[in-house]
C-alpha positions in Angstrom: 36.9 -20.7 24.1 35.5 -20.4 27.3 35.1 -22.9 29.9 31.7 -24.7 29.9 30.9 -23.1 33.0 31.1 -19.6 31.9 29.6 -20.5 28.4 25.9 -20.3 30.5 25.7 -17.5 32.1 27.7 -15.5 29.1 24.7 -16.7 26.5 22.2 -15.4 29.5 24.2 -12.1 29.6 23.8 -11.8 25.7 20.2 -12.7 25.5 19.4 -10.3 28.8 21.4 -7.7 26.4 19.5 -8.1 23.2 15.6 -8.0 25.2 17.3 -4.7 26.8 18.3 -3.2 23.1 14.8 -4.6 21.8 11.9 -1.9 21.5 8.2 -2.9 21.4 8.2 0.5 19.2 10.0 2.3 16.4 10.4 5.3 14.2 10.0 4.8 10.8 10.8 7.1 7.8 10.1 6.8 3.9 11.0 9.1 1.4 9.2 10.1 -1.3 11.9 11.7 -4.3 11.4 13.6 -7.2 14.3 12.0 -9.2 16.5 13.6 -11.1 16.7 11.6 -14.4 19.6 11.4 -17.0 19.1 12.6 -20.6 17.8 9.3 -23.0 20.0 7.4 -24.8 20.8 4.1 -26.7 24.6 4.2 -25.9 26.4 4.2 -22.5 26.9 7.2 -20.7 31.4 7.5 -19.7 31.7 6.0 -16.0 32.0 9.4 -14.4 29.1 11.1 -15.9 26.6 8.6 -14.6 28.3 8.8 -10.9 28.3 12.5 -10.8 24.1 12.1 -11.5 23.9 9.8 -8.7 25.6 12.1 -6.7 23.2 14.7 -7.6 19.9 12.5 -6.3 22.0 10.9 -3.4 22.6 14.5 -2.4 19.1 14.6 -1.8 18.4 11.9 -0.4 21.4 12.2 2.4 19.3 15.6 3.2 16.5 13.6 3.7 18.6 10.9 5.9 19.9 13.2 8.1 16.6 15.1 8.5 15.0 11.6 9.6 17.8 10.6 11.7 17.3 14.4 14.0 14.3 13.1 14.3 14.8 9.7 15.8 14.3 7.9 13.2 15.3 4.1 13.4 15.3 3.3 9.6 14.1 4.9 6.6 12.8 3.8 3.2 13.9 5.0 -0.6 11.7 4.9 -3.6 12.9 2.7 -7.0 14.8 4.3 -9.6 15.6 6.7 -6.7 19.4 7.0 -7.4 19.8 6.9 -10.9 16.1 6.8 -12.6 14.7 4.6 -15.3 15.3 5.7 -19.1 17.7 3.4 -19.9 18.2 0.0 -22.5 20.2 -2.8 -21.3 23.7 -1.4 -22.3 23.2 2.4 -21.4 22.7 1.3 -17.9 26.2 -0.3 -17.3 27.9 2.5 -16.1 25.2 3.0 -13.3 25.6 -0.9 -12.4 28.2 -2.2 -8.8 28.7 -5.5 -8.3 26.8 -6.3 -4.7 28.1 -9.2 -2.3 26.5 -11.4 -0.7 25.3 -9.7 2.8 26.9 -12.9 4.5 30.7 -11.0 3.6 29.8 -9.2 6.7 31.4 -5.7 4.6 30.9 -2.0 5.4 31.2 -0.8 3.1 32.7 3.0 4.4 35.1 1.4 6.6 36.3 -0.8 3.3 35.1 0.2 0.0 37.4 -1.5 -2.2 37.0 -4.7 -1.0 35.2 -6.0 -3.7 36.3 -3.3 -6.6 35.1 -0.3 -7.4 31.2 0.4 -5.4 31.5 4.5 -5.1 27.7 4.0 -4.3 27.8 1.5 -1.9 30.3 3.3 -0.1 28.6 6.4 0.2 24.6 5.0 1.6 27.2 3.0 4.1 28.9 6.1 5.3 25.0 8.0 5.2 24.1 5.0 7.5 27.1 4.9 10.0 27.8 8.6 10.2 23.7 9.2 10.8 23.4 6.0 12.8 19.9 4.4 10.9 19.2 1.9 8.7 18.9 2.7 5.5 16.8 0.5 2.6 17.7 1.8 -1.0 17.7 0.6 -5.1 20.5 0.1 -6.8 21.6 -1.8 -9.9 23.6 -5.1 -9.2 26.1 -6.7 -12.1 27.1 -10.4 -12.4 29.0 -11.9 -14.3 28.5 -15.3 -16.6 29.7 -17.4 -19.2 29.0 -19.7 -21.8 28.1 -23.1 -19.5 25.6 -21.1 -18.3 22.4 -21.7 -20.9 20.6 -18.2 -19.6 23.7 -16.0 -19.6 22.8 -12.8 -21.6 25.1 -12.6 -24.8 26.9 -9.6 -23.2 28.3 -11.8 -20.5 26.7 -10.4 -17.4 23.3 -10.5 -15.2 21.4 -7.2 -14.2 19.5 -7.0 -12.2 17.1 -4.5 -9.7 18.4 -4.7 -6.9 17.4 -3.5 -3.1 19.8 -2.8 -0.3 20.1 -1.9 2.9 22.4 -0.9 5.7 22.4 -1.2 9.4 23.3 2.2 11.5 27.2 1.2 11.6 27.4 1.1 7.5 27.0 -2.8 7.6 25.3 -4.7 4.3 22.5 -6.8 5.9 20.6 -7.2 2.9 20.6 -7.7 -0.5 17.2 -7.9 -3.1 17.2 -8.8 -6.7 14.0 -8.0 -8.0 11.9 -11.1 -9.3 8.8 -9.8 -11.1 10.1 -7.2 -13.6 7.1 -5.0 -14.3 6.8 -3.9 -18.1 9.7 -2.4 -19.9 12.1 -2.6 -17.0 14.0 -4.6 -21.0 17.6 -3.1 -18.5 17.0 -6.1 -16.0 17.2 -9.2 -15.5 15.0 -11.9 -13.5 16.8 -13.8 -11.0 16.3 -17.3 -11.4 14.6 -18.1 -8.1 12.7 -15.4 -6.0 13.9 -14.8 -3.1 12.8 -14.3 0.0 15.1 -11.7 2.1 14.8 -11.1 6.0 17.0 -9.8 8.5 16.4 -9.1 11.8 17.1 -6.0 14.1 15.8 -5.1 17.7 12.7 -3.4 16.3 11.4 -6.7 14.6 11.8 -9.0 11.7 11.6 -7.3 8.4 11.4 -8.4 4.8 12.0 -6.6 1.6 10.6 -7.1 -1.9 10.1 -4.2 -4.4 6.7 -2.6 -6.6 5.4 -5.3 -8.8 6.2 -8.0 -6.1 3.5 -7.1 -4.5 1.1 -8.1 -6.9 2.7 -12.2 -6.7 2.7 -14.8 -4.4 6.3 -15.0 -4.4 8.2 -13.1 -2.6 5.2 -11.0 -0.9 3.3 -13.3 0.4 6.2 -15.5 1.2 7.9 -13.6 2.9 4.2 -12.7 5.5 2.9 -16.3 5.5 6.2 -18.1 5.6 8.8 -16.0 6.7 6.5 -14.5 10.0 7.9 -10.7 9.3 6.7 -8.0 11.4 7.3 -5.0 8.6 7.7 -4.8 4.7 10.2 -2.8 3.7 9.0 -1.7 0.1 10.7 0.6 -2.5 8.7 1.6 -5.6 7.6 3.5 -9.0 4.2 3.5 -8.3 1.8 4.4 -11.6 -1.2 5.5 -10.2 -3.4 3.4 -12.7 -7.0 1.4 -12.3 -7.3 -1.0 -11.4 -5.5 -0.3 -8.0 -6.8 3.7 -7.8 -4.2 5.1 -5.9 -0.8 3.7 -4.0 -1.9 4.5 -1.0 -5.2 3.2 -1.0 -3.4 -0.4 -2.5 -1.0 -0.4 -0.1 -2.8 0.4 3.1 -5.2 -2.5 1.6 -2.2 -4.7 1.4 -0.9 -4.3 5.5 -4.4 -4.1 6.6 -4.7 -7.9 4.0 -1.1 -9.3 5.6 -1.1 -7.9 9.5 2.5 -6.1 8.8 3.5 -2.8 8.7 4.5 -1.5 5.0 6.9 0.9 5.0 6.1 2.3 1.4 8.3 4.7 -0.5 7.5 6.2 -4.0 10.0 7.7 -6.4 7.4 11.0 -7.1 7.0 12.1 -11.2 3.4 13.5 -12.1 3.8 13.4 -15.9 4.1 9.3 -15.1 1.7 9.8 -12.5 4.1 8.5 -9.6 3.3 9.8 -6.2 1.9 8.3 -3.0 3.7 6.9 0.2 3.6 6.3 3.4 4.0 4.2 6.6 1.2 1.7 7.1 0.4 -0.9 10.1 -2.6 -3.3 9.9 -4.8 -1.2 11.4 -4.4 1.6 9.2 -2.4 4.2 7.6 -0.2 6.0 10.6 1.1 8.5 8.2 0.6 8.9 4.1 1.4 11.1 1.2 -0.3 12.0 -2.0 1.0 14.8 -4.2 0.2 16.0 -8.2 0.2 19.6 -7.7 4.3 20.4 -6.7 7.8 18.4 -8.2 9.1 18.3 -4.9 9.9 15.8 -2.5 8.1 14.6 0.7 10.1 12.8 4.2 7.1 11.0 6.2 7.8 9.9 9.9 6.0 7.9 12.3 6.1 5.6 15.2 4.7 1.8 14.8 4.5 -1.6 16.8 7.8 -3.8 16.0 5.9 -6.5 16.0 2.4 -5.9 15.1 0.5 -9.5 15.6 1.5 -9.1 19.3 0.4 -5.3 19.6 -3.0 -5.0 21.7 -3.6 -2.5 18.9 -3.9 -6.0 16.7 -7.3 -6.8 14.8 -8.2 -10.2 15.0 -7.3 -12.0 11.8 -10.8 -12.4 9.0 -11.7 -15.2 7.2 -13.0 -13.5 4.5 -13.9 -16.4 2.6 -16.2 -17.8 5.5 -17.7 -14.8 6.1 -18.9 -13.9 2.3 -20.1 -17.8 2.1 -22.4 -17.2 5.2 -23.7 -14.3 3.5 -26.8 -15.0 2.5 -27.0 -15.2 -1.2 -29.1 -12.2 -2.6 -31.0 -11.8 -5.8 -29.9 -10.8 -9.0 -32.0 -7.2 -10.7 -31.7 -7.8 -13.6 -29.1 -4.6 -14.3 -26.4 -6.5 -15.4 -23.7 -5.0 -18.2 -20.2 -5.6 -19.2 -17.8 -2.8 -18.6 -13.8 -2.6 -18.9 -11.5 -1.5 -15.9 -7.9 -1.6 -17.6 -8.5 -4.0 -19.9 -10.1 -6.1 -17.5 -13.9 -7.4 -18.6 -16.0 -6.6 -15.1 -19.8 -7.8 -14.9 -21.6 -5.2 -13.0 -25.1 -4.5 -12.0 -26.7 -1.2 -11.6 -27.6 0.3 -7.8 -31.6 1.5 -8.9 -32.8 1.5 -5.4 -31.8 3.9 -2.5 -30.9 0.7 -0.4 -30.9 -3.1 -0.4 -28.9 -6.2 -1.1 -27.1 -7.5 -4.3 -24.9 -9.7 -5.7 -23.3 -9.9 -8.7 -21.0 -13.2 -9.8 -18.2 -13.6 -12.2 -17.3 -17.5 -12.6 -16.6 -18.7 -9.1 -16.5 -14.8 -7.5 -19.9 -14.0 -6.2 -20.0 -10.3 -4.9 -22.1 -9.1 -2.5 -23.6 -5.5 -1.3 -25.8 -4.2 1.5 -26.7 -0.9 1.1 -28.2 2.0 2.5 -28.1 5.5 0.8 -29.2 8.7 2.5 -30.5 10.2 -0.5 -30.6 8.5 -4.1 -29.9 11.0 -6.4 -30.6 11.1 -10.2 -27.2 12.6 -11.5 -24.5 9.6 -10.6 -25.2 5.8 -11.2 -23.1 4.0 -8.5 -22.7 0.0 -9.7 -21.8 -3.3 -8.0 -18.8 -5.4 -9.9 -17.1 -8.7 -10.4 -13.9 -9.6 -11.8 -12.6 -12.9 -12.1 -9.4 -13.8 -14.2 -5.9 -13.4 -15.6 -4.7 -9.6 -16.2 -2.7 -9.8 -18.9 -2.0 -6.2 -19.5 1.9 -5.1 -17.9 2.3 -8.1 -17.1 -0.1 -11.8 -16.1 -1.1 -12.1 -12.3 -5.0 -13.3 -11.2 -7.2 -11.4 -9.9 -10.1 -11.4 -8.4 -11.8 -8.4 -7.4 -15.2 -7.2 -5.7 -16.2 -3.7 -6.3 -18.5 -0.5 -5.8 -18.0 2.0 -7.9 -19.5 5.0 -8.8 -19.8 6.0 -12.6 -18.7 9.0 -14.1 -21.5 9.8 -15.7 -25.5 8.4 -16.3 -24.2 6.5 -19.5 -23.3 3.3 -18.1 -21.4 2.3 -20.9 -18.8 5.2 -19.0 -18.6 2.8 -16.0 -15.0 1.7 -15.2 -13.6 4.6 -16.4 -11.3 6.9 -13.2 -13.8 8.7 -11.4 -12.1 11.5 -9.1 -15.2 13.2 -6.8 -18.8 11.4 -5.9 -21.6 13.8 -4.1 -23.8 11.0 -2.5 -23.6 9.5 0.8 -24.3 6.5 1.5 -25.7 5.9 5.5 -23.7 2.4 5.4 -22.7 -0.3 3.1 -21.5 -3.3 3.6 -19.3 -5.6 0.6 -18.1 -9.6 0.4 -17.1 -11.3 -1.4 -16.4 -15.8 -2.1 -12.6 -15.0 -2.7 -10.2 -18.4 -3.7 -7.8 -17.7 -1.3 -7.0 -15.8 2.2 -4.9 -13.2 1.5 -7.7 -10.4 0.5 -6.8 -6.5 0.4 -9.9 -4.1 1.3 -9.1 -1.3 -0.5 -9.4 1.7 2.8 -10.3 5.2 0.7 -8.2 7.7 2.0 -8.9 10.5 -0.3 -11.6 13.5 -0.2 -14.9 11.5 -1.1 -15.8 9.2 1.5 -19.1 7.0 0.1 -19.5 6.1 3.9 -19.3 7.6 7.5 -17.7 5.5 10.4 -14.7 3.1 10.2 -14.1 0.5 8.0 -14.7 -3.3 9.6 -16.0 -6.9 9.0 
C-alpha cells in the first residue's frame, strides 16, 4: 500500500496519464458481412461442423478487422448473426453457442482460452482484437444452464441468448449484452429476465451497445442515451428494409440525429431478404454509409467521429420538437382525407392538391402540420401528408407516432402507402412537424438518389 503522502501524487499522475491517452476524435469502422449460412436442419450438427462454419465467417471478418486496423481504426463493429447466420431451431443452434462470462471476471480469452471451458470463438475474436490493437464488436450465442428451481427455466435446462461481445485492444472481454427485444422468429433464443443497460469506457468516449430490434424500444435504447449518457452506440443488426422505416440508412441516421449520439451500425448483407445498409452516423448527419442491393459482397466503412459529440463545437442545440409543433398554428384541413395502409398500420392521409400551402392532418392525439411549395405541380404524381398514432403489432408490439410526406405509386389514391423508388416532383421547400407525445423524435433524412427539396435539413 502506498504511504498517504504518496497517494495523492500517484492519483494525480494516473489522471494525467488517462487525459493524455484520451482523444477528442477517433476512427470508427463497421463491416457489412455477407454471412455464409449453414444448411437448414432441425437437428444439431456435430460441434466440429458448427465451428468449421463459424471459422469460415470469422476468416472474412478477420480480413476486414486487419484492414480497418491498418487504416488506423480504433474500433470495428460486425453484424448481428455475422458468425453463424439465422437458420436455426432451438435444438439446432446449440452447437454454435458458448458460455460467455460476465466481463467483471477480467478475462483475455486469447491468452487464457480454457478458463471457462471450451471457447474457440471467443478465443479467436479476442486474438483478432489483441493482434491488431483494435476494439472488436461481434454477435454470438451465449448458453447458461438453469434448473427446476427456476420457474422460467426452459425444459432443456438452459437459456440461449442472442449476445453481443466487445473485446478491447488487448483482447480483454469488456462488454457482454443479451438482446432483450427479440424479433419475430427468433425462437432459438430466450429473453433475459431484465433489460440490460451495458456501457463501457474507452480513451475515446463512453460506449453503449444493443442489437437490431432493440432500437425501437425505450429499454435499452433510450435508457442508454438519456440516463447512462453514452457518447456512441454500437449497433450490430440484421435489418430488413421494409416500411414503415424505409431503409436502414434513413432510420439509423435519424436515430443518431434525434438522440444526439454517434451510431455505428453494422448490417448483415443478404439481398434475398432485403438486408443491407450500414453506416457511421453522427448527430449532425452520416459520416459514411453504404446501401447495396446489386452485389453479394461485404463492405468495410471507416470514418472519423467526435469522441464526445455533445461537447463538439459542431453539435446542434437540443430541439424540443413538441414545443415547436405546438407553436405552429393549426392549418386548415382540405377535405381530402382518406385511410391508407403502411405495413399493416392504418394511416390518415390528406392529398396535396395545390402547388403550395399549409395542411394539417390528425389521428387521435397526433396532429401533423405541413408547409410546402412545389417548383411545379405534376399531374402524373400524387403526394399525401399522413399521420399514424397507435400500436404496431405486425412483427412485435411497439407504439408509434408517425408524420410523413410521401409520394403515392400512382394517381390512384388506393395505392398510397405502398413502396416508391423514384420521384420527379421538386419542392422548393417543405416543413413538417407533429405534436408527438415524447421527446424521442427521429426526423428521417432522405439519403438516396431522390431529393424532394434542396438544401439542408433543419428545424
